[in-house]
MARPAPA-812328 format. One record per residue: residue in one letter; x, z, y of N, C-alpha, C in turn. Coordinates in pm, whole numbers, plus 50000, padded with zeros to 5 digits. Layout:
N
AXZYXZYXZY...
This chain:
430
M500855000049881500005000050000500895000050124P500624991250222501454991050342501305003650423E502385007150494502355019050578501465016550699P500785027150749499975025550870500845021550988T500255014151082500975010251202501365022651281P502645024651310503035036451388502505035551529V501995046451579501485046751716501725060651773S502185061151894502445073951958501235078452038M501185091152070500145096552155500245090152293S499095087052355499095081952492499935090952580A500875085052653501795092952735501055101152839T500005095552897499265102853000498545114852940L497905112852824497175123852762498115134552708A499255130352654500245140052605500775148452721A501035142052836501525149452953500475159253002D499215155153001498135164153041498125176752955E498255174852824498215186252733499405195552757A500585189852780501775198052803501625206152932L501075200153037500875207353162499835218353147E498785215553071497745225553052498295237652975R499165235252879499775246452807500585255052903R501325248852993502105256453091501195264253186R500095257953227499165264753318498565277053249R498165275553124497585286953050498595298053032A499875294553027500925304553013501265311353145G500555307553251500765313953380501795307453468E502305295653428503315288953509502665281353625R503405279753731502955271553844503215256953811V502155248953810502315234853776501675226253884L502175214253895501605204153983501425191553899S500175188253869499885177353777499835164153850M500835155553823500865142153880501135131753771A500815135553647501025126453535499755119053497S498625125653508497375119953461496805109953560G496115099953506495405090553592493955094453614E493555106053564492165110153584491925113253732I490785108553782490435110853921489745124453931G490345133754005489825147454011488745149154115L487575143154091486445144354183485165146754105P484175153554166482925156454094482045144054080A481175144353978480195133553960479185134054073H478755122354117477755121754224476425127454173P475745135654254474475141754209473445131554162A473355120054225472365110054184472645104954043L473915104154007474255099653872473955110453770K474195122853806473855133853714472355134353690E471575131653793470115131453777469695120453680R470275108553693469925097553601470335100653459L471485106853444471945110453310471005120553246S470625130653322469725140953270468355135153235A467845126353321466525120453297466505111953171A467655106553132467725097853015468175105252889A468205118452893468725126152779467935124052652D466665120352662465855118152543466065104352481D466875095952545467145082652489468205084052380N467765087652263468715090952155468705080852041A468095069252061468075058951957469205048951979Y469585042051871470515030951886469905020651980G470735014552061470285003752147470954990752109P470784980352189471454967552160472974969352157V473614962452067475074963852053475794960752185P475454949952257476204947052380475804955452499G474844964552482474414972952593472984969952632S472394979052707470994977552746470824965652841P469654959252839469414948452935469584953053080A469174965353110469294970453247470754971453290L471604976653202473014978053236473674964453250R473384955353158474034942253165473594934553290A472334935853327471854929253449472504935353573A472634948653573473254955353688474724951353700A475424950753587476844946753590476984932253636A476094923553590476134909553634475914908653785G474994916953837474784917253982476004922254057Y476654932354001477884937754061478924926754075W479144919053968480134908253975479664897054066G478354894354064477834883854149478104886454296R477994899154338478274902554477479744901154512R480584898954413482014897054434482434882754406G481464873854403481764859754383482024855854240L481664864354145481904861654004480584862053926G479584854853978478274854853914478344851253767I477504857653687477524855553542476144858553484D475784851853379474554854653306474704868353238P473714877253252473804890353184474024889253034G473624877852977473854876052834475314874952796L476194873052895477634872452869478354885152912V477584895852932478144908952962478044917652837V479114924652806479134933852692479584947452741A478804957852708479154971552743479734978752622G480554988652650481124996552542481385010752587P481795019452496482055033552530483385035252601G483505029352720484725029652798485395015952799S486075012752909486764999852914487964999752819K488485011352785489635012052694489265007052554P488155011852493487745005952365487394991052377L486804987252492486494973152511487754964552509L488804969252575490064961852573490614960552432F490534971252356490994971052217490184960952135A488854961452151487994952252078488244937752119L488534935552246488844922052292490114916752226L491144925152216492364920652150492114917252004L491254925151939490874921951801490144908551794A489234906451889488424894351887489224881851921I490204883152009491014871652049492034868251941G492674878351884493704876251784495014871851848G496054870851766497354866251813498104876751892D499304873051935500134882152012499664882852157V500134893152228499584896552359500714897352461V500624889352567501574890352677501164902152765V502124910852796501844922352884502874922452997P502434926253117503404927453227504304939453208V505454939053268506384950453268506734953753412P506354965953457505684976553382504194973853367S503574980853272502124979753254501594992853200W500274994153207499595006153158500015009153015V500115021952983500735026352858500025021052733S498715018252741497965015052619497975000352581Y498344991252671498294977052634499214973852515P500504977352521501364974152406500934981652280A500514994352296500095002152180498874995852114Q497904991552193496714985352137497054972252068A497974964552126498384952052062498934954851922R499784965051911500354968351780499284973051683L498314980751733497264985951647496394974851588V496224963851660495424952951605496264943451520G497544947051498498404938951414499134927951488A499074928351621499774918451702501074924251754R501814915951828503044920751890502954918552040P503294928652118503314926652263504504918252304L504264909152399505314900652452505504904452598P506534912452629506694917552766507264907052861V506674906152980507144897053084507184904753215P508324905053284508434912853408507514907653519I507144916653609506374913253727507314908253837L506724902753943507484899954064507594912754146P508644914754222508794927154301507584929554391G507064941754384505954945754469504614939854431Q504544933054316503294926654273502974930854130G502674943654114502424948953982501164943653917G501144944653784499954941353708499864927153660V500674918053715500614903753681502014899053646P502224893453526503554888353491503964876953584D505244876053612505804864853687505384851853616P504594843153680504084831353609505164822353551E506284820653619507344812053566507984818253442R508224831053447508804837753331507784838453217L506504838753252505444838253150505534825153072R505654813953144505774800953077506974800852982E508094805653033509324805652952509164814352828A508614826452846508494835752734507544830552627V506404824952668505444819952570505994807752497T506664798952570507244787052507508284791052403L509164800252439510184804752344509554812052227S508534820052254507874827552148507234818152046R506564807952096505924798452003506954790451925A508054787251990509114780051919509694788551806A509624801851823510134811051720509084814451615G507924808051624506894810051522505864820751553R505924826551671504924836451708503694829651767D502644837351787501354831451824500704838851940P501304838752060500654845252174499374837652215R498274845252228496994838952261496374844252389C496854855752438496254861052561497294868252644V496964869852771497784877652863496864887952928V497324900452929496554911352990497144914153128V496294914853228496734917953364495904929453419T496434935953523495734947053587495694944453737V494494942653790494314938953930493244947853993P493654957254083494994962054122495694969154005D496914973454032497784977453923497904992453903N497994996153780498495008953731499695005153643P500925009153675501305021453743501745020253889T501825008353947502535007154074501665009354198G500345008654184499475009854301499534997854393T500104986854345500214974654426499174964454381V499064953554457498104942954427498854929754428A498744922054321499414909054316498864899854424A499744892054484499354882754591498404872254536P497454867554618496524857054572497244844854515A498354840954576499084829254527499654831854388T500094843954363500634847454230499534847054126V498354852254161497224851954068496824837554037R496824829054139496484814954117497524808354024R498814811154044499844805153959499754810553816L499364823153803499144828653669498014820953599A496924818753673495784811553615496194797453572D496984790653654497454777253618498294777653491A499184787653483500054788753365499234791653240A498234800453251497394803753136496644791453087R496174783253180495464770953139496424761353068E497614759653123498594750653061498994755452921L499074768552905499534774352779498394777652684D497144775152727495954778252649495894792952610L496094801652712495994816152693494684821152751V494074830652684492954838052742493534848652835I492954850152952493364860853044492374872353030V492894884153004492074896353004492444904053129S491544904253226491844910253356491174923953367D491974934253360491504948053371491384951153520E490144951653568489904953453712489194966653742I489534976953664488864989753681489204996453814Y490284992053878490664997454010490214988454125G489404978454096489054968554195488374974154319D487624985054304486924990854419487805000654497L489055002354455489925012154519491065005654598V490864993254641491794987054735491514993054872Y492544997954937492355005455062491664997255171D492024984555181491434976055284490364967155221P489094970755232488044962855168487944948555220S488494945955339488454932355392489484923255326S490374929155245491384921355174491414925455027P490324922454954490224927054815491214920054723A491434925954609492254919554506491524906954457V492294896454428491724883954379491764884054227S490614881554165490534881054020491024867653967P491724867453854492084854653792490864846253757A489694852953744488474845553711488084835753821V488594837753943488334828354052489014815054023H490214815453966491024803353947490974797853804A490664806253707490554801553568489264807153509P488124803153563486854809353519486524806953373E487024795953317486654792453180487384800753075R488444808353116489254815453017489594829853058T488914835053159489214848553204488094858253168V488454868853097487564880053070487884890853172V486864896653233487054907253331486454920053276T487184931053284486644944053242486694953853358T485744962953358485744973853455484914985253399G484774995853478484005007453435483855016953552L483375029153523483115038953627484145050253628T485165049153544486145059953529486925062553657K487265052053730488155053553845487395053853977N486515044354001485875043954133484895055454153L484295060554043483345071554055483775083953976A485025084053930485605096053866484765101053749L484345091753662483495095453548484235092953416G485465097653410486275095153291485645100253163G484945111453169484355117153049483065110653005W482515101753087481235095653052481435083152964R482605077452967483015066852875482045055052865T481915047452970481175034852966481925024353046G482155013052982482805001753049482014989053022V482334978553096481654965753078482684954453083A482394943953008483234932053006482394919953045R482974911453127482344898853169483034887453096L482324880853007482884869752930482674856753007P483624847453001483464834953076482344826153022D481694819053114480614809853079481234796453040S481744796052919482424784152868482404784752716G482884774152652482974774452507483874785652460I484994787752530485904798752496485164812052508G484434813852618483764826452644482644829252546R481844819152514480714821452423481194824652281A482244817752236482804820852104483384834952102L484064838652210484644852052218483554862552225H482474859652297481354869052305480804872052167T480624861752086480104863751950481024872751869R482334870151876483274878351800483334892651855L483294894151988483374907552047482174916052007V480984910352011479784917851972479854921651824S480374912751742480514916051599481484927651580V482624927251651483574938251642482924951251690A482214950551802481554962551856480544968251757S479834959551688478814964251593479434972351480Q480704969451450481364976651341482104988951388I482384989951518483165001251568482305011751637W481465007751734480705017851807479195015851804S478705005451739477265002751722476564999651854S476585009151946476025006852080476575017552172P476665014752302477145024952395476135036252407P476565048152453475655059652465474525056652565A473285057752517472135053652598471985061352728P472085074652730471905081652858472925077552963V474175075452921475205071553017474945057353067Q474415048852981474095035353025473075035453139A472105044653133471095045553239471745048953372A472675058553370473375062253493474285050753540A474935044153444475845033253479475075021653542A473895018653490473085007853547472755010853693Y472435023453720472155027453858473395025653945A474555029853894475795028853972476165014354000F476075005753899476434991753919475444984554011G474264990254029473344984854127473784987254270E474734996154290475364998954420474375002854530P473565013154505472745018354614473635024754721P473105026854843473965031554954474745044254924E474135053954856474845066554834476055064654741I475975054654652477095052054562478215044754636T477865034754716478905027754791479565036954892E478795046254949479375055855042480355065154970R479985069654849480895078354773482195071054741I482095058454700483315050954667484185049054790A483555046454904484315044955028485035057955064S484355069255045484985082255071486155084554977S485975081054851487065082654754488255074154791R487975061954832489045052854871489855058454987R489155063655088489855069555204490685081655163L490155089655071490895101455024492155097254949H492015087754857493185082854783494245077554879Q493805069754976494755063755069495515074355147A494805084255200495455094455281496485102355200V496095106755082496985115355004498115107254941A497795095554886498845087354823499915083354925R499495079555044500495075455143501295087255196A500675098955204501435110755246502495114255143V502145113655015503115116554910504175105554905A503745092954924504715081854926505775084255033H505355089355148506315092155256507355102455212R506945112155130507905122155082508965115554993F508555106154911509525099354825510495090854906T509975082954999510855074355076511755082355170A511295093955214512095102255305513385107055240V513385108655107514605113155040515445101454989G514995089055013515805077554976515335069754856A514205073454795513675065554684513075052554739A513165041954661512555029154699511135028654646L510215023754729508805023954690508075012454760S507485003454680506694992754738505464998654805P505024992754917503834998054984502634998654891V501985010254888500835012254801499595007054871R498854998054804497684991854865496374996054797A496465003054685495255006454611495565017954515T494505024254466494545034654364495215047254415C495605055654322496235068454354497605069454288Y498225057854258499475057654184500655053754273L501775060354249503035057154313504075054754205Y504985045354230505995041854129507375041454194P507865052954241509135053254314510325050354224D511285043554283512525040054214513645048554274F514265056854190515355065454235516715058954212G516715045754187517975038654168518935040554284P518465040254411519415042554521520065056354519L519485065554441520015079254434520685082054300R520985071454226521485073154090522735081854085A523715078754168524975086354164524755100954199R523915103454299523665117154341522955125154230L521965118854165521225125854060522095128353938A522965118953908523855120753794524845132153820E525375132753941526355143153973525715156953983A524545157654047523925170654071523175175953949H522565166953871521665171553764521935165253628G522895156353620523145149653492522015140253451V521255135553549520105126753523520525112253545S520235103753447520635089753458519505079953427D518315085153395517195076153365515875083153397G514785075453387513475080853420513045092153328D513395091353200513045102053107513685115253149G514965114553184515645126753226515085132153356L514715123253447514155127553574512795134253554A511945128253472510635134253445510795147853377R511745148753285511975161453215512475172153312L513365168553402513885178053501512765182953594L511935173853640510835177753729509875187253661L509625185153533508705193953461509335207453433E510545207453379511145220053333511615228753449R512095222653555512635230353668511575233753772H510605224653789509655226353899508195226753855G507905224153728506525224053683505735212253737V506425201453773505765189553825505695179153713G504485174953680504305165253573504225151153627V505115142453583505105128153614505415120753484L505325107553487505655099653369506865090853398P507755089253300508925080653321508565065953307A509415057353362509175042953356509125037853212S509815044653121509815040152982508415040452921A507525049152972506155049652922505395036952955F505885029353053505215017253099505965004653059G506835006052958507494994452901508824990952964E509304999053057510594996253122511745000453030S512924995453062514104999052983514435013753003G515165019252907515505033252913516355036953033R517065027453091517945030353204517185031053337A515985025853341515235025453467515045039453522L515415041453646515335054653709514075055253797R512955052353732511675052153801510695061553730I509725066253807508665074653753507345070153812R506245073853745504935072053805504385085753840A503915086853965503285099254011501865095954056A500905103254005499495101354043499065112754133T498375109454241497945119654337496515124354312S495865119354209494435121354191494025135454148R495015143754114494685157554074495065167554183L495325162754303495755171554412494615175054506Y493375171254472492275172454567491575185954563G491955194654471491365207954467491215212954325E491055226054313490905232454183489445234654144S488525232354236487105234554209486305222954267D485065221454220484215210954275483955213354423E483925225854463483715228854605484865223254689Q486095225554644487245220254717487285204954712R486975199254598487025184754585485965177954670T484795184054676483745178654762484155179454908A484795190354945485295191655082486335180955112A487165177855013488185167455031487545153955055L486475151154982485775138454999485165137255138R484685148355191483965148255317484875149655439A486115153655418487005156755530487405144155606A487355145055738487845134055820489355132255801D490065143355783491505142955756491805152555641P491755147655517491955156555402493305163455400L494285157755469495625163855470495655176955547R494625179655623494555192255696493915203455613L493345200055499492805210355412493955218355350P493885231555350495045239655308495565236355169W494675234155073495145231954935495795218154919I495305208054988495935194954982497245195155059H497245201355175498475202755252499565209555170A499175220355099500155227855019500705219254906A499845211354843500295202954732501275192254781V500935185854892501805175454945503155181354987E503115192855053504365199055095505175203854975R504495207854869505205211654746506005199754692V505415187954696506145176054654507405174354738G507275176054869508445174954957509505185154924E509105197554898510065208054863510825204654735V510095199754635510715196354507511715184854526L511325174754603512205163354625513445167354705T513275176654799514435181554873515405188654780D514885197054691515735204054595516405194054501L515685183654465516195173854370517335165654430T517175161654557518105152054616519045158054720G518715170054771519505175854877519195170355014T518165161755022517755155955151516495162955199P516555169355315515365176355365514255166755403V513005170855373511825163255413511155170655526P510895164255638510225171355750508905177255705V508665189755744507415196655709506355192955810S505195189155760504075185955849503185198355864R502415198655970501545209955995500105206555963P499365215755898497965212755865497125212755991
């Protein structure tokens, strides 16, 4: 009998567990490893969830008609109109991505760096990830020219890459690929006959709504699958509902059939009560769009304040345009870190920050980078408060950086970086 495919624990979830153990032991910790958005559920969504609690029967495998219609409307308002019959819902966008890789088959091109689960999911479905570096400052999308080269060489070696996964906007870098890069990616995918799986779960968290991220579906509509969910824009990670938009083409309809078949064998149907709340959210009533706008402003204020602390000590950091993620590069400080702390890579830096300061971050190696990369990912989404009362106040604050608990967290980052590098960070006043 063949051995099971080896798979490691998700780096983000493992880091969360390690930090929680330290917190329970009474240690002072600052959690910047998790991508979970630390905000309360909107009351209107809780009401819809509660009202649907009696919906305990199996529903349609691809999701309720109400949810699929609402999701189609959501995409339609973004210029990506689609028949609700080509929308598939699942228990989170993460399982949907896994099911899509199963349905597509073949090897999977992934950007470097990329979210921790893409390569792991590729291996779990029996495929091999094909890593392709991003362009500087344009995370989430492989360099189109290097994509062509990698796929051509891979096929010449007998491998079978069939899709490329992208993240628009990006985790881990918090950047957004330029429209021209997305267009060139779409052209390359068409030439190479690749399906594009575009993970757009951060699409509503671009800081400047007048300059949204461009979906590959705009340029390659016949071969682009788009996924999203409520985990990030509405901080509903525990509710686990995502949706996928399949292209209206022969490729899309065939993939839809396979995806629904895979879903029928894995999750049967998404949880009915959560679907009711999700349908309401995707309908985008005013109170929901206002909440998302407030979240976006909060992420922007805190992420940019923390970004300033990193750049003040000499780390290199591309301007953050979306999400709550920072991906600082300590390469300019390599000699100093090696001399002062014996640190020469991202793993060592993350370990030092945790053991010496109780600050949880993830090393670049978790995102597919080489072991020598002296980069980390820091998420600001858990700095908004320890209680729903504090988090709600953060959402409502005109200047969240003036709230004592957020101010203290941001200044704590500065203190740790000063100790790490020997470069003082100016203290701001709340």
